[in-house]
N, CA, C and O atoms as a GROMACS GRO file, in nm:
protein
  352
    1MET      N    1  -5.755   2.363  -4.892
    1MET     CA    2  -5.672   2.163  -4.863
    1MET      C    3  -5.782   2.120  -4.992
    1MET      O    4  -5.901   2.129  -5.024
    2ILE      N    5  -5.679   2.079  -5.028
    2ILE     CA    6  -5.716   1.928  -5.114
    2ILE      C    7  -5.779   1.824  -5.091
    2ILE      O    8  -5.739   1.768  -4.989
    3GLU      N    9  -5.873   1.767  -5.151
    3GLU     CA   10  -5.957   1.646  -5.072
    3GLU      C   11  -5.935   1.569  -5.152
    3GLU      O   12  -5.939   1.606  -5.270
    4PHE      N   13  -5.904   1.429  -5.119
    4PHE     CA   14  -5.872   1.278  -5.196
    4PHE      C   15  -5.963   1.233  -5.158
    4PHE      O   16  -6.025   1.266  -5.057
    5GLU      N   17  -6.001   1.095  -5.279
    5GLU     CA   18  -6.089   0.960  -5.267
    5GLU      C   19  -5.992   0.860  -5.295
    5GLU      O   20  -5.890   0.865  -5.364
    6THR      N   21  -6.044   0.768  -5.227
    6THR     CA   22  -5.980   0.664  -5.273
    6THR      C   23  -6.069   0.562  -5.320
    6THR      O   24  -6.178   0.524  -5.276
    7LEU      N   25  -5.982   0.518  -5.444
    7LEU     CA   26  -6.109   0.432  -5.500
    7LEU      C   27  -6.047   0.282  -5.485
    7LEU      O   28  -5.952   0.282  -5.407
    8VAL      N   29  -6.078   0.146  -5.543
    8VAL     CA   30  -6.022   0.016  -5.498
    8VAL      C   31  -6.092  -0.067  -5.638
    8VAL      O   32  -6.203  -0.109  -5.671
    9VAL      N   33  -5.934  -0.062  -5.706
    9VAL     CA   34  -5.960  -0.116  -5.823
    9VAL      C   35  -5.935  -0.291  -5.844
    9VAL      O   36  -5.823  -0.339  -5.864
   10LYS      N   37  -6.016  -0.343  -5.839
   10LYS     CA   38  -5.940  -0.495  -5.909
   10LYS      C   39  -5.899  -0.522  -6.038
   10LYS      O   40  -5.958  -0.507  -6.146
   11ILE      N   41  -5.734  -0.584  -5.995
   11ILE     CA   42  -5.692  -0.644  -6.109
   11ILE      C   43  -5.647  -0.796  -6.095
   11ILE      O   44  -5.568  -0.828  -6.006
   12PRO      N   45  -5.694  -0.881  -6.176
   12PRO     CA   46  -5.626  -1.012  -6.114
   12PRO      C   47  -5.466  -1.023  -6.113
   12PRO      O   48  -5.398  -0.986  -6.209
   13LYS      N   49  -5.421  -1.069  -6.013
   13LYS     CA   50  -5.291  -1.129  -6.018
   13LYS      C   51  -5.193  -1.138  -6.107
   13LYS      O   52  -5.082  -1.088  -6.090
   14GLU      N   53  -5.235  -1.215  -6.225
   14GLU     CA   54  -5.118  -1.303  -6.309
   14GLU      C   55  -5.104  -1.154  -6.382
   14GLU      O   56  -4.996  -1.119  -6.429
   15MET      N   57  -5.227  -1.067  -6.389
   15MET     CA   58  -5.182  -1.037  -6.505
   15MET      C   59  -5.086  -0.853  -6.400
   15MET      O   60  -5.083  -0.741  -6.452
   16LEU      N   61  -5.042  -0.878  -6.294
   16LEU     CA   62  -4.912  -0.833  -6.198
   16LEU      C   63  -4.798  -0.859  -6.215
   16LEU      O   64  -4.701  -0.794  -6.174
   17LEU      N   65  -4.797  -0.978  -6.289
   17LEU     CA   66  -4.702  -1.037  -6.228
   17LEU      C   67  -4.529  -0.967  -6.335
   17LEU      O   68  -4.505  -0.956  -6.456
   18GLY      N   69  -4.447  -0.936  -6.208
   18GLY     CA   70  -4.320  -0.842  -6.219
   18GLY      C   71  -4.356  -0.688  -6.259
   18GLY      O   72  -4.278  -0.633  -6.337
   19VAL      N   73  -4.473  -0.614  -6.212
   19VAL     CA   74  -4.513  -0.509  -6.228
   19VAL      C   75  -4.507  -0.476  -6.091
   19VAL      O   76  -4.582  -0.540  -6.017
   20LYS      N   77  -4.389  -0.337  -6.013
   20LYS     CA   78  -4.471  -0.284  -5.938
   20LYS      C   79  -4.568  -0.221  -5.922
   20LYS      O   80  -4.620  -0.154  -6.010
   21LYS      N   81  -4.632  -0.237  -5.748
   21LYS     CA   82  -4.814  -0.212  -5.754
   21LYS      C   83  -4.794  -0.060  -5.772
   21LYS      O   84  -4.895  -0.007  -5.816
   22GLU      N   85  -4.658   0.053  -5.743
   22GLU     CA   86  -4.697   0.184  -5.733
   22GLU      C   87  -4.618   0.243  -5.872
   22GLU      O   88  -4.640   0.362  -5.898
   23LYS      N   89  -4.550   0.186  -5.942
   23LYS     CA   90  -4.556   0.203  -6.089
   23LYS      C   91  -4.687   0.176  -6.129
   23LYS      O   92  -4.715   0.280  -6.189
   24PHE      N   93  -4.792   0.100  -6.136
   24PHE     CA   94  -4.906   0.055  -6.207
   24PHE      C   95  -4.960   0.174  -6.142
   24PHE      O   96  -4.955   0.272  -6.216
   25ALA      N   97  -5.002   0.192  -6.048
   25ALA     CA   98  -5.103   0.307  -5.974
   25ALA      C   99  -5.035   0.435  -6.011
   25ALA      O  100  -5.096   0.540  -6.034
   26GLN      N  101  -4.919   0.422  -6.015
   26GLN     CA  102  -4.899   0.590  -6.096
   26GLN      C  103  -4.982   0.595  -6.290
   26GLN      O  104  -5.055   0.652  -6.371
   27ASP      N  105  -4.879   0.467  -6.254
   27ASP     CA  106  -4.925   0.482  -6.457
   27ASP      C  107  -5.093   0.513  -6.472
   27ASP      O  108  -5.142   0.594  -6.550
   28MET      N  109  -5.152   0.442  -6.395
   28MET     CA  110  -5.273   0.462  -6.403
   28MET      C  111  -5.328   0.566  -6.411
   28MET      O  112  -5.406   0.581  -6.506
   29LYS      N  113  -5.305   0.696  -6.296
   29LYS     CA  114  -5.324   0.755  -6.266
   29LYS      C  115  -5.334   0.830  -6.427
   29LYS      O  116  -5.437   0.855  -6.489
   30PHE      N  117  -5.163   0.858  -6.479
   30PHE     CA  118  -5.142   0.905  -6.561
   30PHE      C  119  -5.228   0.949  -6.712
   30PHE      O  120  -5.254   1.057  -6.765
   31TYR      N  121  -5.262   0.766  -6.756
   31TYR     CA  122  -5.326   0.787  -6.842
   31TYR      C  123  -5.509   0.780  -6.768
   31TYR      O  124  -5.612   0.776  -6.835
   32THR      N  125  -5.500   0.780  -6.640
   32THR     CA  126  -5.687   0.858  -6.669
   32THR      C  127  -5.619   0.990  -6.672
   32THR      O  128  -5.646   1.032  -6.785
   33ALA      N  129  -5.549   1.076  -6.616
   33ALA     CA  130  -5.513   1.224  -6.617
   33ALA      C  131  -5.543   1.248  -6.745
   33ALA      O  132  -5.636   1.324  -6.769
   34MET      N  133  -5.479   1.195  -6.837
   34MET     CA  134  -5.478   1.188  -7.008
   34MET      C  135  -5.613   1.176  -7.054
   34MET      O  136  -5.661   1.274  -7.110
   35SER      N  137  -5.669   1.093  -7.043
   35SER     CA  138  -5.795   1.055  -7.110
   35SER      C  139  -5.884   1.194  -7.066
   35SER      O  140  -5.936   1.281  -7.135
   36LEU      N  141  -5.880   1.179  -6.967
   36LEU     CA  142  -5.998   1.310  -6.895
   36LEU      C  143  -5.938   1.448  -6.918
   36LEU      O  144  -6.024   1.532  -6.891
   37TYR      N  145  -5.827   1.505  -6.957
   37TYR     CA  146  -5.780   1.615  -7.003
   37TYR      C  147  -5.794   1.618  -7.176
   37TYR      O  148  -5.811   1.731  -7.223
   38GLU      N  149  -5.788   1.503  -7.274
   38GLU     CA  150  -5.796   1.467  -7.422
   38GLU      C  151  -6.014   1.467  -7.458
   38GLU      O  152  -6.084   1.479  -7.559
   39GLU      N  153  -6.040   1.446  -7.299
   39GLU     CA  154  -6.204   1.445  -7.315
   39GLU      C  155  -6.280   1.585  -7.227
   39GLU      O  156  -6.397   1.585  -7.191
   40ASP      N  157  -6.197   1.683  -7.208
   40ASP     CA  158  -6.241   1.832  -7.166
   40ASP      C  159  -6.294   1.824  -7.034
   40ASP      O  160  -6.362   1.923  -7.008
   41ILE      N  161  -6.289   1.746  -6.948
   41ILE     CA  162  -6.299   1.658  -6.837
   41ILE      C  163  -6.241   1.789  -6.707
   41ILE      O  164  -6.301   1.881  -6.651
   42LEU      N  165  -6.115   1.745  -6.701
   42LEU     CA  166  -6.016   1.822  -6.713
   42LEU      C  167  -5.944   1.927  -6.690
   42LEU      O  168  -5.950   1.917  -6.568
   43SER      N  169  -5.870   2.035  -6.708
   43SER     CA  170  -5.786   2.125  -6.722
   43SER      C  171  -5.670   2.030  -6.778
   43SER      O  172  -5.656   1.911  -6.804
   44LEU      N  173  -5.580   2.173  -6.783
   44LEU     CA  174  -5.440   2.103  -6.807
   44LEU      C  175  -5.384   2.098  -6.638
   44LEU      O  176  -5.318   2.008  -6.585
   45GLY      N  177  -5.421   2.186  -6.594
   45GLY     CA  178  -5.334   2.226  -6.464
   45GLY      C  179  -5.400   2.126  -6.400
   45GLY      O  180  -5.312   2.059  -6.346
   46LYS      N  181  -5.556   2.058  -6.365
   46LYS     CA  182  -5.618   2.014  -6.262
   46LYS      C  183  -5.562   1.811  -6.340
   46LYS      O  184  -5.558   1.725  -6.252
   47ALA      N  185  -5.539   1.781  -6.433
   47ALA     CA  186  -5.462   1.662  -6.501
   47ALA      C  187  -5.339   1.645  -6.469
   47ALA      O  188  -5.292   1.536  -6.436
   48ALA      N  189  -5.269   1.766  -6.479
   48ALA     CA  190  -5.112   1.766  -6.456
   48ALA      C  191  -5.119   1.722  -6.297
   48ALA      O  192  -5.036   1.654  -6.237
   49GLU      N  193  -5.255   1.787  -6.238
   49GLU     CA  194  -5.217   1.771  -6.050
   49GLU      C  195  -5.251   1.576  -6.010
   49GLU      O  196  -5.187   1.507  -5.930
   50LEU      N  197  -5.385   1.528  -6.108
   50LEU     CA  198  -5.395   1.416  -6.120
   50LEU      C  199  -5.301   1.330  -6.129
   50LEU      O  200  -5.295   1.239  -6.046
   51ALA      N  201  -5.205   1.340  -6.235
   51ALA     CA  202  -5.099   1.280  -6.268
   51ALA      C  203  -5.004   1.295  -6.198
   51ALA      O  204  -4.908   1.219  -6.210
   52GLY      N  205  -5.002   1.421  -6.086
   52GLY     CA  206  -4.840   1.365  -6.003
   52GLY      C  207  -4.724   1.505  -6.069
   52GLY      O  208  -4.630   1.541  -5.999
   53LYS      N  209  -4.743   1.553  -6.169
   53LYS     CA  210  -4.676   1.634  -6.252
   53LYS      C  211  -4.742   1.773  -6.253
   53LYS      O  212  -4.861   1.801  -6.235
   54ASN      N  213  -4.641   1.851  -6.277
   54ASN     CA  214  -4.655   1.975  -6.276
   54ASN      C  215  -4.690   2.008  -6.447
   54ASN      O  216  -4.635   1.927  -6.522
   55LYS      N  217  -4.763   2.101  -6.506
   55LYS     CA  218  -4.768   2.189  -6.545
   55LYS      C  219  -4.714   2.126  -6.712
   55LYS      O  220  -4.774   2.075  -6.807
   56ASP      N  221  -4.553   2.166  -6.680
   56ASP     CA  222  -4.456   2.156  -6.795
   56ASP      C  223  -4.454   2.008  -6.828
   56ASP      O  224  -4.478   1.974  -6.944
   57GLU      N  225  -4.427   1.923  -6.740
   57GLU     CA  226  -4.414   1.793  -6.741
   57GLU      C  227  -4.531   1.716  -6.796
   57GLU      O  228  -4.518   1.639  -6.891
   58PHE      N  229  -4.646   1.738  -6.736
   58PHE     CA  230  -4.803   1.725  -6.786
   58PHE      C  231  -4.815   1.701  -6.925
   58PHE      O  232  -4.847   1.598  -6.985
   59MET      N  233  -4.772   1.858  -6.981
   59MET     CA  234  -4.731   1.839  -7.136
   59MET      C  235  -4.666   1.793  -7.244
   59MET      O  236  -4.706   1.755  -7.354
   60GLU      N  237  -4.516   1.806  -7.173
   60GLU     CA  238  -4.443   1.696  -7.233
   60GLU      C  239  -4.421   1.553  -7.261
   60GLU      O  240  -4.359   1.484  -7.342
   61ALA      N  241  -4.525   1.533  -7.122
   61ALA     CA  242  -4.536   1.404  -7.173
   61ALA      C  243  -4.686   1.326  -7.233
   61ALA      O  244  -4.728   1.210  -7.239
   62LEU      N  245  -4.732   1.451  -7.270
   62LEU     CA  246  -4.851   1.444  -7.354
   62LEU      C  247  -4.730   1.429  -7.489
   62LEU      O  248  -4.702   1.326  -7.550
   63SER      N  249  -4.672   1.571  -7.509
   63SER     CA  250  -4.656   1.521  -7.646
   63SER      C  251  -4.564   1.430  -7.650
   63SER      O  252  -4.522   1.422  -7.765
   64GLU      N  253  -4.498   1.337  -7.561
   64GLU     CA  254  -4.380   1.217  -7.602
   64GLU      C  255  -4.491   1.095  -7.607
   64GLU      O  256  -4.434   0.993  -7.646
   65HIS      N  257  -4.634   1.073  -7.580
   65HIS     CA  258  -4.742   0.998  -7.650
   65HIS      C  259  -4.809   1.042  -7.774
   65HIS      O  260  -4.892   0.963  -7.818
   66GLY      N  261  -4.797   1.109  -7.814
   66GLY     CA  262  -4.825   1.201  -7.951
   66GLY      C  263  -4.966   1.230  -7.883
   66GLY      O  264  -5.055   1.149  -7.909
   67ARG      N  265  -4.990   1.314  -7.816
   67ARG     CA  266  -5.142   1.341  -7.735
   67ARG      C  267  -5.099   1.529  -7.809
   67ARG      O  268  -4.979   1.557  -7.821
   68ASP      N  269  -5.189   1.619  -7.844
   68ASP     CA  270  -5.272   1.700  -7.828
   68ASP      C  271  -5.228   1.837  -7.731
   68ASP      O  272  -5.324   1.876  -7.665
   69VAL      N  273  -5.137   1.894  -7.716
   69VAL     CA  274  -5.096   1.934  -7.628
   69VAL      C  275  -5.154   2.050  -7.586
   69VAL      O  276  -5.197   2.077  -7.473
   70ILE      N  277  -5.152   2.142  -7.720
   70ILE     CA  278  -5.302   2.243  -7.707
   70ILE      C  279  -5.405   2.212  -7.802
   70ILE      O  280  -5.360   2.194  -7.915
   71ARG      N  281  -5.566   2.198  -7.786
   71ARG     CA  282  -5.582   2.205  -7.856
   71ARG      C  283  -5.650   2.321  -7.911
   71ARG      O  284  -5.649   2.418  -7.835
   72TYR      N  285  -5.731   2.347  -8.065
   72TYR     CA  286  -5.769   2.489  -8.050
   72TYR      C  287  -5.894   2.407  -8.167
   72TYR      O  288  -5.887   2.305  -8.236
   73SER      N  289  -6.016   2.522  -8.142
   73SER     CA  290  -6.148   2.488  -8.228
   73SER      C  291  -6.139   2.487  -8.376
   73SER      O  292  -6.090   2.375  -8.392
   74LYS      N  293  -6.149   2.522  -8.461
   74LYS     CA  294  -6.161   2.568  -8.631
   74LYS      C  295  -6.133   2.732  -8.617
   74LYS      O  296  -6.044   2.802  -8.665
   75GLU      N  297  -6.264   2.767  -8.520
   75GLU     CA  298  -6.286   2.917  -8.475
   75GLU      C  299  -6.102   2.927  -8.425
   75GLU      O  300  -6.005   2.944  -8.499
   76GLU      N  301  -6.104   2.913  -8.308
   76GLU     CA  302  -6.020   2.938  -8.232
   76GLU      C  303  -5.861   3.002  -8.354
   76GLU      O  304  -5.794   3.105  -8.361
   77LEU      N  305  -5.867   2.848  -8.440
   77LEU     CA  306  -5.730   2.872  -8.478
   77LEU      C  307  -5.746   3.001  -8.580
   77LEU      O  308  -5.656   3.084  -8.582
   78ASP      N  309  -5.854   3.015  -8.661
   78ASP     CA  310  -5.826   3.079  -8.777
   78ASP      C  311  -5.773   3.269  -8.701
   78ASP      O  312  -5.709   3.357  -8.758
   79GLU      N  313  -5.830   3.269  -8.565
   79GLU     CA  314  -5.849   3.400  -8.500
   79GLU      C  315  -5.665   3.352  -8.452
   79GLU      O  316  -5.592   3.442  -8.494
   80GLU      N  317  -5.625   3.299  -8.417
   80GLU     CA  318  -5.505   3.265  -8.410
   80GLU      C  319  -5.387   3.299  -8.519
   80GLU      O  320  -5.286   3.367  -8.500
   81ILE      N  321  -5.434   3.226  -8.651
   81ILE     CA  322  -5.367   3.298  -8.778
   81ILE      C  323  -5.405   3.400  -8.854
   81ILE      O  324  -5.331   3.447  -8.940
   82LYS      N  325  -5.520   3.444  -8.830
   82LYS     CA  326  -5.535   3.595  -8.842
   82LYS      C  327  -5.426   3.642  -8.779
   82LYS      O  328  -5.315   3.652  -8.831
   83PHE      N  329  -5.473   3.689  -8.601
   83PHE     CA  330  -5.324   3.744  -8.507
   83PHE      C  331  -5.193   3.812  -8.636
   83PHE      O  332  -5.152   3.910  -8.699
   84LEU      N  333  -5.174   3.629  -8.596
   84LEU     CA  334  -5.042   3.588  -8.655
   84LEU      C  335  -5.017   3.695  -8.767
   84LEU      O  336  -4.923   3.772  -8.748
   85ARG      N  337  -5.088   3.707  -8.879
   85ARG     CA  338  -5.019   3.759  -8.972
   85ARG      C  339  -5.048   3.924  -9.009
   85ARG      O  340  -5.013   3.981  -9.113
   86SER      N  341  -5.134   3.994  -8.875
   86SER     CA  342  -5.144   4.101  -8.878
   86SER      C  343  -5.072   4.225  -8.848
   86SER      O  344  -5.064   4.344  -8.876
   87VAL      N  345  -4.983   4.050  -8.715
   87VAL     CA  346  -4.818   4.123  -8.673
   87VAL      C  347  -4.717   4.100  -8.762
   87VAL      O  348  -4.616   4.053  -8.708
   88ARG      N  349  -4.711   4.117  -8.882
   88ARG     CA  350  -4.583   4.027  -8.964
   88ARG      C  351  -4.566   4.174  -8.990
   88ARG      O  352  -4.473   4.214  -9.059
   0.00000   0.00000   0.00000
């Protein structure tokens, strides 16, 4: 069972004029999930869960925001290239 934590974030009222609170909270969760994924704090699956999306939706959203969906180290990329060349 998933446990939840409630956080209180104070935002000046004038910054929320014309903004729906539900949309704002949803966006905060998405951008936080994206940031934590990029910093290798959350896995793709956990970041997607935080963002309220499935993995495919989250990967698509990352791509739409110009973020790398799959990140390889130089060594991992070299191994992938080596493998792909060997199966030709």
